[in-house]
Backbone as CSV, one residue per row, in Angstrom:
resi,resn,N_x,N_y,N_z,CA_x,CA_y,CA_z,C_x,C_y,C_z
1,MET,7.825,11.763,-5.677,6.957,10.935,-6.031,7.076,11.880,-7.513
2,SER,7.691,10.817,-8.620,7.286,11.368,-10.023,5.778,11.461,-10.811
3,ARG,6.139,12.497,-11.779,4.865,12.521,-12.620,4.548,10.930,-12.915
4,SER,5.762,10.628,-13.396,5.397,9.146,-14.360,4.760,8.080,-13.763
5,GLU,5.463,8.056,-12.086,5.174,7.045,-10.928,3.577,7.472,-11.024
6,ALA,2.945,8.515,-10.584,1.593,8.697,-10.185,0.645,8.463,-11.669
7,ALA,1.163,8.746,-12.548,0.283,8.220,-13.594,0.352,6.225,-14.096
8,LEU,1.506,6.287,-13.875,1.440,4.982,-13.762,0.352,4.279,-12.691
9,ALA,0.225,4.795,-11.527,-0.789,4.177,-10.424,-1.646,4.389,-10.966
10,TRP,-2.453,5.714,-11.428,-3.771,6.119,-12.374,-4.118,5.268,-13.359
11,VAL,-3.445,4.783,-14.085,-3.609,3.819,-15.312,-3.850,2.637,-14.819
12,LEU,-2.636,1.944,-13.608,-3.131,0.689,-13.290,-4.214,0.638,-11.850
13,SER,-4.620,1.973,-11.809,-5.655,1.766,-10.398,-7.179,1.560,-11.396
14,VAL,-7.457,2.100,-12.648,-7.984,2.385,-14.048,-7.751,1.041,-14.492
15,ALA,-7.501,0.523,-14.612,-7.380,-0.791,-15.707,-8.484,-1.398,-15.191
16,PRO,-8.675,-2.022,-13.945,-9.685,-3.344,-13.561,-10.936,-2.587,-13.700
17,CYS,-11.261,-1.701,-13.277,-12.459,-0.935,-14.040,-13.088,-1.213,-15.394
18,ALA,-11.637,-0.756,-16.406,-12.363,-0.585,-17.360,-12.316,-2.270,-18.277
19,ALA,-11.903,-3.351,-17.556,-11.256,-4.681,-18.072,-12.626,-5.041,-19.003
20,TRP,-12.239,-5.757,-19.984,-13.598,-6.116,-20.094,-13.338,-7.633,-21.191
21,GLY,-14.284,-8.403,-21.559,-14.003,-9.701,-21.967,-13.278,-10.563,-20.933
22,ALA,-12.311,-11.412,-21.799,-11.756,-12.429,-20.580,-11.141,-11.390,-19.638
23,ALA,-10.462,-10.536,-19.268,-9.533,-9.918,-18.659,-10.835,-9.539,-17.182
24,ARG,-12.267,-9.377,-17.896,-12.867,-8.826,-16.923,-13.595,-10.173,-15.770
25,GLU,-13.751,-11.383,-17.319,-14.017,-12.433,-16.406,-13.231,-13.039,-15.092
26,SER,-11.705,-12.794,-15.501,-10.716,-13.579,-14.623,-10.690,-12.651,-13.446
27,LEU,-11.304,-11.148,-13.392,-11.607,-10.241,-11.817,-12.614,-11.148,-10.977
28,GLY,-13.966,-11.670,-12.161,-14.613,-11.827,-11.515,-15.567,-11.183,-10.023
29,ASP,-15.707,-11.169,-9.150,-16.370,-9.987,-8.346,-15.680,-9.618,-7.411
30,ALA,-14.119,-9.416,-7.987,-13.341,-8.767,-6.648,-13.229,-7.746,-6.937
31,SER,-12.942,-6.973,-5.483,-13.474,-5.723,-5.596,-12.540,-4.688,-6.037
32,ARG,-12.900,-3.658,-6.898,-11.809,-2.809,-7.756,-11.440,-2.027,-6.811
33,LEU,-12.066,-1.403,-5.577,-11.980,-0.432,-4.850,-10.599,-0.980,-3.978
34,ALA,-10.756,-2.379,-3.615,-9.396,-2.550,-2.719,-8.363,-2.688,-4.284
35,LEU,-8.536,-3.433,-5.015,-7.356,-3.318,-5.716,-6.755,-2.100,-6.150
36,ALA,-7.689,-1.094,-6.576,-7.144,0.642,-6.639,-6.551,0.803,-5.311
37,ALA,-6.389,0.552,-4.147,-6.289,0.914,-2.980,-4.611,0.275,-3.165
38,ALA,-4.738,-1.147,-3.047,-3.507,-1.629,-3.343,-2.394,-0.852,-4.409
39,VAL,-2.612,-0.786,-5.211,-1.735,0.575,-6.411,-1.465,1.260,-5.521
40,TRP,-2.671,2.134,-5.132,-1.766,3.592,-4.548,-1.542,3.518,-3.692
41,LEU,-1.962,2.669,-2.400,-0.662,2.451,-1.284,0.885,2.112,-1.382
42,ALA,0.922,0.979,-2.299,2.404,0.854,-2.923,3.020,1.983,-3.603
43,LEU,2.507,2.698,-4.330,3.225,3.974,-4.408,3.424,4.833,-3.733
44,VAL,2.436,5.574,-2.665,2.988,6.475,-1.850,3.825,5.574,-0.795
45,GLY,3.415,4.314,-0.354,4.645,3.551,0.559,5.844,3.408,0.285
46,PHE,6.384,3.658,-1.440,7.557,2.994,-1.589,8.715,4.147,-1.183
47,PRO,9.687,3.194,-0.770,10.762,4.451,-0.200,11.559,5.246,-1.439
48,ALA,11.795,6.457,-1.111,12.319,7.034,-1.860,14.026,7.150,-2.361
49,ALA,13.819,6.945,-3.778,15.726,6.291,-3.758,16.218,7.717,-3.894
50,PRO,17.419,7.878,-3.481,18.491,9.265,-3.550,19.069,9.439,-5.091
51,ASP,18.983,10.435,-5.183,19.546,10.731,-6.547,21.238,10.682,-6.281
52,PRO,22.051,10.933,-7.624,23.279,11.038,-7.193,24.103,12.308,-6.867
53,ALA,23.364,13.418,-6.155,23.516,14.190,-5.427,23.843,13.938,-4.111
54,GLY,22.974,12.839,-3.598,22.580,12.307,-2.307,21.427,12.431,-1.551
55,ARG,20.295,12.869,-2.536,19.497,13.870,-1.835,18.278,12.591,-2.489
56,ALA,16.901,12.512,-1.345,15.913,11.868,-1.670,15.375,12.480,-2.903
57,ALA,15.079,11.693,-3.830,14.294,11.751,-4.704,12.669,11.744,-4.302
58,GLY,11.865,12.721,-4.558,10.027,13.332,-3.914,10.241,13.371,-2.656
59,ALA,11.548,14.041,-1.762,11.508,14.046,-0.641,10.453,15.464,-0.189
60,ALA,9.631,15.948,-1.086,8.750,16.922,-0.918,7.767,16.265,-0.251
61,ARG,6.832,16.714,0.785,5.353,15.978,1.062,4.281,15.725,-0.585
62,ALA,4.722,14.531,-1.124,3.808,14.713,-2.441,2.330,13.791,-1.993
63,TRP,2.055,13.268,-0.876,0.740,12.158,-1.250,-0.333,12.876,-0.884
64,PRO,-0.184,14.083,-0.803,-1.827,14.904,-0.930,-1.859,14.824,-1.840
65,ARG,-1.316,15.479,-2.770,-1.284,15.510,-4.272,-1.686,14.253,-5.135
66,ALA,-1.167,12.967,-4.305,-1.326,11.587,-5.119,-3.002,11.070,-4.634
67,LEU,-2.892,11.810,-3.222,-4.504,11.529,-2.625,-5.506,11.735,-3.788
68,GLY,-5.673,13.322,-4.090,-6.413,13.733,-4.847,-6.338,12.992,-6.235
69,LEU,-5.415,12.695,-6.795,-5.423,11.807,-8.108,-5.869,10.261,-8.406
70,ALA,-5.754,9.748,-6.711,-6.211,8.700,-6.706,-8.170,8.348,-6.022
71,LEU,-8.761,9.827,-6.168,-10.034,9.848,-5.699,-10.743,10.047,-6.957
72,ALA,-10.641,10.004,-8.202,-11.661,9.078,-9.227,-11.682,8.222,-9.617
73,PRO,-10.326,7.326,-9.415,-10.128,5.743,-9.612,-11.323,5.206,-8.648
74,ALA,-10.573,5.961,-7.429,-11.385,4.889,-6.043,-13.209,5.446,-6.289
75,ALA,-13.658,6.486,-6.688,-15.138,6.595,-6.658,-15.678,5.832,-7.841
76,LEU,-14.625,5.696,-9.342,-14.995,4.713,-10.153,-15.143,3.275,-10.048
77,ALA,-14.250,2.995,-8.782,-14.027,1.985,-8.518,-15.369,0.877,-7.409
78,ALA,-15.979,1.971,-6.874,-16.197,1.835,-5.713,-17.932,1.841,-6.124
79,ARG,-18.404,2.621,-7.360,-19.308,2.362,-8.048,-19.832,1.380,-8.866
80,LEU,-17.984,0.272,-9.256,-18.641,-0.570,-9.755,-19.243,-1.571,-8.793
81,ASP,-18.107,-1.711,-7.850,-18.197,-2.384,-6.637,-19.808,-2.728,-6.352
82,LEU,-20.461,-1.186,-5.888,-22.095,-1.578,-5.497,-22.994,-1.946,-6.282
83,GLN,-22.298,-1.816,-7.989,-23.268,-2.118,-8.712,-23.293,-3.998,-9.135
84,ALA,-22.153,-4.413,-8.487,-21.602,-5.849,-8.337,-22.196,-6.737,-7.396
85,GLY,-23.052,-5.679,-6.513,-23.589,-6.253,-4.956,-22.594,-6.570,-3.956
86,HIS,-21.253,-5.798,-4.068,-20.849,-5.398,-2.727,-20.962,-4.654,-1.329
87,ASP,-21.048,-4.766,-0.443,-21.730,-4.244,0.691,-21.429,-2.809,0.865
88,PRO,-22.607,-1.740,0.476,-21.638,-0.355,0.858,-21.500,0.023,1.878
89,ARG,-21.386,-0.968,3.614,-20.848,-0.619,4.838,-19.654,-1.204,4.667
90,ILE,-18.962,-2.398,3.780,-17.715,-2.748,3.598,-16.879,-1.867,3.053
91,LEU,-17.349,-1.265,1.764,-16.809,-0.380,1.096,-16.867,0.940,1.434
92,TRP,-17.027,1.288,2.221,-17.262,2.440,3.065,-15.742,2.309,4.125
93,VAL,-15.859,1.323,4.598,-14.858,1.034,5.450,-13.602,1.062,4.689
94,THR,-13.690,-0.060,4.047,-12.234,0.100,2.723,-11.484,1.739,2.311
95,SER,-13.032,2.323,2.324,-12.219,3.989,1.715,-11.651,4.384,2.816
96,VAL,-12.570,4.318,4.302,-11.664,5.289,5.501,-10.148,4.574,5.626
97,VAL,-9.968,3.056,5.884,-8.782,3.074,6.481,-7.593,3.289,5.671
98,ALA,-8.009,3.349,3.831,-7.099,3.013,2.396,-6.742,4.432,3.403
99,ALA,-8.041,5.745,3.141,-7.034,7.254,3.112,-6.355,7.198,4.536
100,LEU,-6.339,6.392,5.735,-5.912,6.769,6.583,-4.647,6.087,6.810
101,LEU,-4.406,4.940,5.888,-3.068,3.946,5.658,-2.519,5.067,4.211
102,PHE,-3.249,5.568,3.349,-2.162,6.670,2.656,-1.995,7.667,3.683
103,ALA,-2.650,8.127,4.191,-1.914,9.518,4.966,-0.585,8.902,5.749
104,VAL,-0.632,7.652,6.364,0.254,7.474,7.199,1.758,6.680,6.702
105,LEU,1.553,6.335,5.608,2.618,5.957,4.144,3.394,7.267,3.960
106,GLY,2.533,7.917,3.566,2.929,9.188,2.622,3.769,9.739,3.786
107,GLU,3.235,9.872,4.735,3.990,11.320,6.339,5.272,10.387,6.428
108,ALA,5.155,8.747,6.262,6.349,8.034,6.953,7.583,8.197,5.869
109,ARG,7.309,7.960,4.408,8.194,8.233,3.288,8.568,9.689,3.338
110,HIS,7.616,10.618,3.843,8.253,11.675,3.122,9.386,12.023,4.441
111,ALA,9.250,12.057,6.074,9.914,11.883,6.853,11.256,11.250,6.455
112,ALA,11.617,9.762,6.249,12.197,9.265,5.574,12.914,9.514,4.571
113,ALA,12.689,10.659,3.420,13.235,10.613,2.504,14.173,11.688,2.534
114,ARG,14.081,12.280,4.138,15.227,13.551,4.765,16.402,12.884,4.560
115,GLY,16.024,11.459,4.689,17.595,10.967,5.277,18.346,10.458,4.082
116,GLY,17.598,10.777,3.103,17.944,9.779,1.757,17.620,8.607,1.048
117,GLY,16.471,8.114,1.945,15.583,7.133,0.953,15.855,6.125,1.593
118,ARG,16.957,5.938,2.474,17.402,4.240,2.735,17.620,4.795,4.299
119,GLY,17.437,3.433,5.049,17.363,3.299,6.131,16.336,2.225,6.630
120,LEU,15.933,2.496,8.063,15.347,1.486,8.608,13.835,1.955,8.015
121,TYR,13.375,2.654,7.609,11.761,2.398,6.873,11.904,1.923,5.456
122,ALA,13.201,1.959,4.450,13.081,1.116,3.528,12.996,-0.281,4.271
123,LEU,13.771,-0.414,5.070,13.584,-2.203,5.443,12.419,-2.588,5.904
124,SER,11.674,-1.741,6.741,10.194,-1.942,7.079,8.975,-2.208,6.429
125,TRP,9.510,-0.845,5.032,8.599,-1.494,4.144,8.750,-2.930,2.946
126,ALA,10.003,-3.022,3.259,10.199,-3.914,2.305,9.748,-5.577,3.017
127,ILE,10.212,-5.650,4.717,9.400,-6.565,5.124,7.423,-6.621,5.242
128,LEU,7.342,-5.679,5.754,5.683,-5.609,5.709,5.152,-5.126,4.743
129,GLY,5.736,-4.749,3.445,5.302,-4.254,2.175,5.187,-5.656,1.280
130,PRO,5.429,-5.619,-0.095,5.727,-6.279,-1.158,6.490,-7.867,-0.112
131,GLY,7.970,-7.213,0.492,8.123,-8.785,0.599,7.617,-10.040,1.648
132,GLY,6.576,-9.242,2.290,5.823,-10.255,3.278,4.969,-10.866,2.225
133,LEU,4.254,-10.221,1.329,3.207,-10.654,0.464,4.302,-12.266,-0.503
134,GLY,5.349,-11.445,-0.787,5.991,-12.006,-1.763,6.766,-13.706,-1.236
135,LEU,7.107,-13.430,0.163,7.611,-14.835,0.751,6.671,-15.432,0.768
136,TYR,5.261,-15.128,1.431,4.483,-16.290,1.316,3.485,-16.655,0.532
137,ALA,3.538,-16.041,-0.822,2.587,-16.745,-2.081,3.879,-17.640,-2.296
138,ALA,5.555,-17.642,-2.296,6.747,-18.282,-2.771,6.364,-19.452,-1.861
139,LEU,6.634,-19.252,-0.645,6.202,-20.640,0.411,5.023,-21.364,-0.028
140,SER,3.661,-20.766,-0.344,2.886,-21.301,-0.144,2.705,-22.237,-1.487
141,TRP,3.571,-21.882,-2.753,3.379,-22.478,-3.790,4.487,-23.675,-3.367
142,ALA,5.587,-23.338,-2.797,6.642,-24.351,-2.753,5.785,-25.148,-1.746
143,ALA,5.167,-25.186,-0.656,5.108,-26.159,0.441,3.834,-25.931,0.721
144,PRO,2.351,-26.414,-0.064,1.228,-25.922,-0.359,0.517,-26.874,1.535
145,GLY,-0.404,-26.099,1.781,-0.990,-26.987,2.608,0.233,-27.130,4.115
146,SER,1.111,-26.596,4.031,1.952,-26.224,5.889,1.670,-25.891,7.009
147,GLY,1.306,-24.652,6.508,0.092,-23.796,7.794,1.227,-23.345,8.711
148,GLU,1.431,-24.172,9.901,1.802,-23.419,10.728,3.047,-22.709,11.092
149,PRO,3.834,-23.802,10.304,5.654,-22.998,9.585,5.601,-22.047,9.354
150,PHE,4.919,-21.713,8.877,4.577,-20.244,7.925,3.346,-19.140,8.557
151,ALA,3.400,-19.223,9.620,2.480,-18.456,10.594,3.107,-17.498,10.622
152,PRO,4.012,-16.750,10.939,4.866,-15.608,11.361,4.667,-14.815,10.025
153,VAL,5.434,-15.780,8.610,5.192,-14.536,7.343,3.756,-14.533,7.106
154,ALA,2.657,-15.492,7.168,1.294,-15.432,6.776,0.943,-14.165,7.571
155,TRP,1.086,-13.963,8.709,0.834,-12.294,9.734,1.596,-11.557,9.185
156,LEU,2.443,-11.641,8.414,3.534,-10.473,8.128,2.493,-10.069,6.354
157,ALA,1.997,-11.042,5.904,1.346,-10.823,4.253,-0.009,-9.939,4.735
158,ARG,-0.792,-10.572,5.803,-2.201,-10.359,6.179,-2.266,-8.667,6.542
159,HIS,-0.802,-8.649,7.564,-1.339,-7.381,8.304,-0.325,-6.322,7.708
160,GLY,0.029,-6.226,6.383,0.727,-4.949,6.529,-0.300,-4.135,5.345
161,PRO,-0.284,-3.037,4.886,-1.155,-2.190,4.138,-1.387,-3.125,3.055
162,LEU,-0.384,-3.834,2.292,-0.846,-3.796,0.706,-1.942,-5.502,1.197
163,GLY,-1.183,-6.167,1.922,-2.075,-7.617,2.767,-3.173,-7.176,2.859
164,TRP,-3.653,-6.330,3.618,-5.096,-5.652,4.160,-5.864,-5.501,2.711
165,ALA,-5.085,-4.587,1.978,-6.013,-4.375,0.344,-6.478,-5.380,-0.156
166,PHE,-5.493,-6.314,-0.194,-6.342,-7.739,-0.807,-6.614,-8.536,0.193
167,GLU,-7.136,-8.362,1.088,-7.568,-9.114,1.954,-9.254,-8.727,1.638
168,ARG,-9.368,-7.732,0.900,-10.536,-6.974,0.943,-11.499,-7.068,-0.354
169,LEU,-10.576,-7.586,-1.472,-11.148,-8.014,-2.712,-12.326,-8.822,-2.570
170,SER,-13.021,-9.677,-1.680,-13.717,-10.246,-1.673,-15.331,-10.000,-1.398
171,VAL,-16.504,-10.372,-2.049,-17.854,-9.561,-1.979,-17.828,-9.391,-0.294
172,GLU,-17.367,-10.664,0.285,-17.621,-10.802,1.746,-16.101,-11.305,2.708
173,PRO,-15.554,-10.298,2.912,-14.056,-10.318,3.358,-14.070,-10.846,4.667
174,ALA,-13.106,-11.185,5.180,-13.178,-11.416,6.558,-12.922,-10.555,7.119
175,PRO,-13.300,-10.760,8.308,-13.229,-9.505,9.455,-11.809,-8.841,9.718
176,ALA,-11.010,-7.643,9.276,-10.293,-7.524,9.268,-9.021,-7.384,10.914
177,PRO,-7.571,-7.885,10.976,-7.260,-7.994,11.925,-6.816,-6.783,12.386
178,TRP,-7.947,-5.279,12.854,-7.312,-4.300,12.697,-6.282,-3.872,13.954
179,LEU,-6.096,-4.387,14.871,-5.079,-4.372,15.838,-3.562,-4.715,15.113
180,GLY,-3.165,-5.318,14.070,-2.341,-5.772,13.938,-2.026,-5.247,12.444
181,VAL,-2.815,-4.246,12.037,-2.734,-3.254,10.598,-2.674,-1.864,11.265
182,ALA,-2.947,-1.664,12.381,-2.457,-0.365,12.879,-1.316,-0.776,13.144
183,ALA,-0.667,-1.416,13.919,0.447,-1.998,13.991,1.607,-1.768,12.967
184,SER,1.130,-2.334,11.691,2.095,-2.608,10.922,2.258,-0.820,10.652
185,GLY,1.571,-0.067,10.434,1.331,1.321,10.096,1.704,2.174,11.046
186,ALA,1.858,1.805,12.344,2.622,2.704,13.186,4.295,2.562,13.023
187,ILE,4.490,1.180,12.658,5.896,0.581,13.049,6.171,1.091,12.091
188,LEU,5.994,1.570,10.711,6.577,1.809,9.126,6.557,3.620,9.577
189,TRP,4.912,4.191,10.223,5.666,5.992,10.087,6.732,5.670,11.954
190,ALA,6.749,5.131,12.583,7.942,5.127,13.510,9.286,5.241,12.751
191,ALA,9.299,4.156,11.262,10.661,3.919,11.105,11.203,5.095,9.918
192,GLY,10.152,5.531,9.606,10.473,6.888,8.520,10.814,7.824,9.251
193,ARG,9.789,7.600,10.840,10.331,9.013,11.771,11.604,9.257,12.242
194,ILE,12.166,8.221,12.425,13.331,7.784,12.908,14.629,8.096,11.866
195,ASP,14.138,7.550,10.886,15.270,7.982,10.120,15.206,9.318,9.455
196,GLY,14.182,9.920,9.465,14.284,11.989,9.518,15.005,12.346,10.358
197,ARG,15.225,11.781,11.737,15.222,12.811,12.840,17.029,12.126,12.668
198,ARG,17.534,11.351,12.257,18.938,10.543,12.004,19.480,11.492,11.368
199,CYS,18.602,12.223,10.451,19.272,13.336,9.256,19.175,14.373,10.014
200,SER,18.001,14.642,10.867,18.132,15.890,11.448,19.398,16.100,12.250
201,SER,19.948,14.999,13.122,20.936,14.888,14.135,22.155,15.334,13.306
202,GLY,22.523,14.565,12.455,23.681,14.854,11.587,24.086,15.981,10.995
203,GLY,22.801,16.986,11.168,23.177,18.381,10.769,22.462,19.041,9.884
204,GLY,21.013,18.240,9.638,20.044,19.091,8.820,19.867,17.893,7.562
205,GLU,18.931,18.615,6.394,18.803,18.083,5.534,20.070,18.009,4.383
206,ARG,20.210,16.985,3.416,21.772,17.223,2.610,21.421,17.661,1.064
């Protein structure tokens, strides 16, 4: 995880809090905390890319430092949500679960990076992360109201870490599908560990 990536995530997570005028109106009463969580989960979960030497960039365990950087924007976002009338209990749940997902994704990315950053974890992240959300949005736009034919895609979009964060945007979000969210987190963690073990069995870190 480079400094530029962390800086970009910090700016993007602060931007909704600092928005004013038309930008602020467009956000409405959307939870700033959920938006910040989505940004930081996307950063910490994104698979590490290999450098020309074959080692994965950011293979070091960087998520604790990133979590420290995320605390200030998250606290500011939570304060604004409270002022906007969001339920403190809902914000507390969002904070705790986001921190847990952050640690799981950070460890999964770290383990997978030992194998070069490409493999089962990258594929799992593409499906459960931005891929599921993007596919569901595209299908919903192309064929609105189809519903059931896209049920598997909807499941992926809602139960992935990013989908979970976006589901928390409203003042009174629907009950979260905790079993599905936990399952997606476990899949990503297991995929990262499998990639790391493949590297170890092949002769250690490259």
